C-alpha positions as CSV (number, residue, x, y, z in Angstrom):
1,M,-5.7,-13.5,8.4
2,I,-5.6,-17.5,6.2
3,N,-6.3,-18.0,2.7
4,V,-6.0,-13.1,2.2
5,S,-5.3,-11.7,-1.0
6,K,-3.9,-8.1,-0.6
7,R,-3.7,-5.1,-3.2
8,V,-2.2,-1.4,-2.5
9,I,-3.4,0.7,-5.1
10,Y,-3.0,4.9,-5.3
11,D,-6.8,6.7,-5.7
12,E,-5.9,9.5,-7.9
13,N,-4.6,11.4,-5.0
14,G,-2.0,9.2,-4.1
15,K,-4.3,7.9,-0.4
16,K,-3.0,4.9,0.3
17,I,-6.0,2.3,-1.3
18,C,-5.9,-1.7,0.5
19,I,-7.9,-4.2,-0.8
20,L,-8.2,-8.1,0.9
21,K,-10.2,-10.7,-0.3
22,W,-11.3,-13.5,0.7
23,N,-13.4,-16.8,-1.5
24,N,-14.6,-19.7,-0.6
25,V,-14.9,-18.7,3.6
26,K,-17.9,-18.6,5.8
27,W,-19.3,-16.3,8.2
28,Y,-21.4,-17.9,10.6
29,T,-22.3,-15.5,13.1
30,T,-23.8,-18.9,14.7
31,R,-21.0,-20.1,15.7
32,D,-19.0,-18.1,19.1
33,D,-15.9,-19.0,17.8
34,V,-16.5,-17.4,14.3
35,V,-18.2,-14.6,15.6
36,S,-14.9,-13.2,17.7
37,I,-13.0,-12.8,14.5
38,I,-15.4,-11.3,13.4
39,D,-15.5,-8.5,15.7
40,V,-11.8,-7.5,16.3
41,F,-11.0,-8.0,12.3
42,M,-14.0,-4.8,12.2
43,N,-13.3,-3.3,15.2
44,R,-10.1,-2.8,14.0
45,L,-11.2,-1.3,10.6
46,R,-14.1,0.5,12.5
47,S,-10.9,2.1,13.8
48,L,-9.7,3.0,10.7
49,A,-10.1,7.0,10.0
50,E,-11.5,5.7,7.3
51,Y,-12.5,2.5,5.4
52,E,-15.3,0.7,3.4
53,Y,-15.7,-3.1,4.2
54,L,-18.5,-4.9,1.5
55,R,-19.3,-8.5,1.9
56,L,-20.9,-10.2,-1.2
57,G,-21.5,-13.8,0.1
58,Q,-23.3,-16.5,-1.8
59,D,-26.6,-15.5,-2.2
60,V,-27.8,-13.1,-4.0
61,D,-29.1,-11.5,-1.1
62,D,-26.3,-11.4,1.0
63,I,-24.3,-8.2,0.9
64,E,-23.1,-6.5,3.7
65,H,-21.4,-2.5,3.6
66,E,-20.1,0.1,5.7
67,M,-18.2,3.0,5.2
68,K,-16.3,5.6,7.0
69,F,-14.8,8.6,5.2
70,L,-14.1,12.5,6.8
71,G,-14.6,11.5,10.4
72,R,-18.6,10.2,9.3
73,A,-19.3,6.6,10.1
74,Y,-22.1,5.2,6.7
75,F,-24.0,1.6,7.1
76,S,-26.2,0.3,5.1
77,L,-26.9,-4.0,5.1
78,I,-28.8,-5.4,3.0
79,T,-29.8,-9.1,3.8
80,K,-33.3,-10.0,1.7
81,L,-34.1,-8.4,-0.9
82,E,-37.9,-7.3,-2.2
83,A,-39.9,-9.2,-4.7
C-alpha cells in the first residue's frame, strides 16, 4: 500500500466507508509481478460483504467498475468507448 491516500467517511446510516486512492500507478497487466499484486488486492476486496471498486486509467476509455451490495455482485467493464 505504497503512495495510497486513505479516507474514512460515514454514510447517512452510519455505515463506515473507506476510500483508497492512488495516483500515478501503472496497472500493466502484461507484467506478472503487477498482475500478482492486483490479484491479491482484488481477491481481498471481493471477500468483503460489500464493496465498490472503480479504476480510472489515464485514457478516457480506460475504466473498470465492480461492486457488490446486499450479497449480489455487479460487474461492468468499459475498455473502449463506441464512436
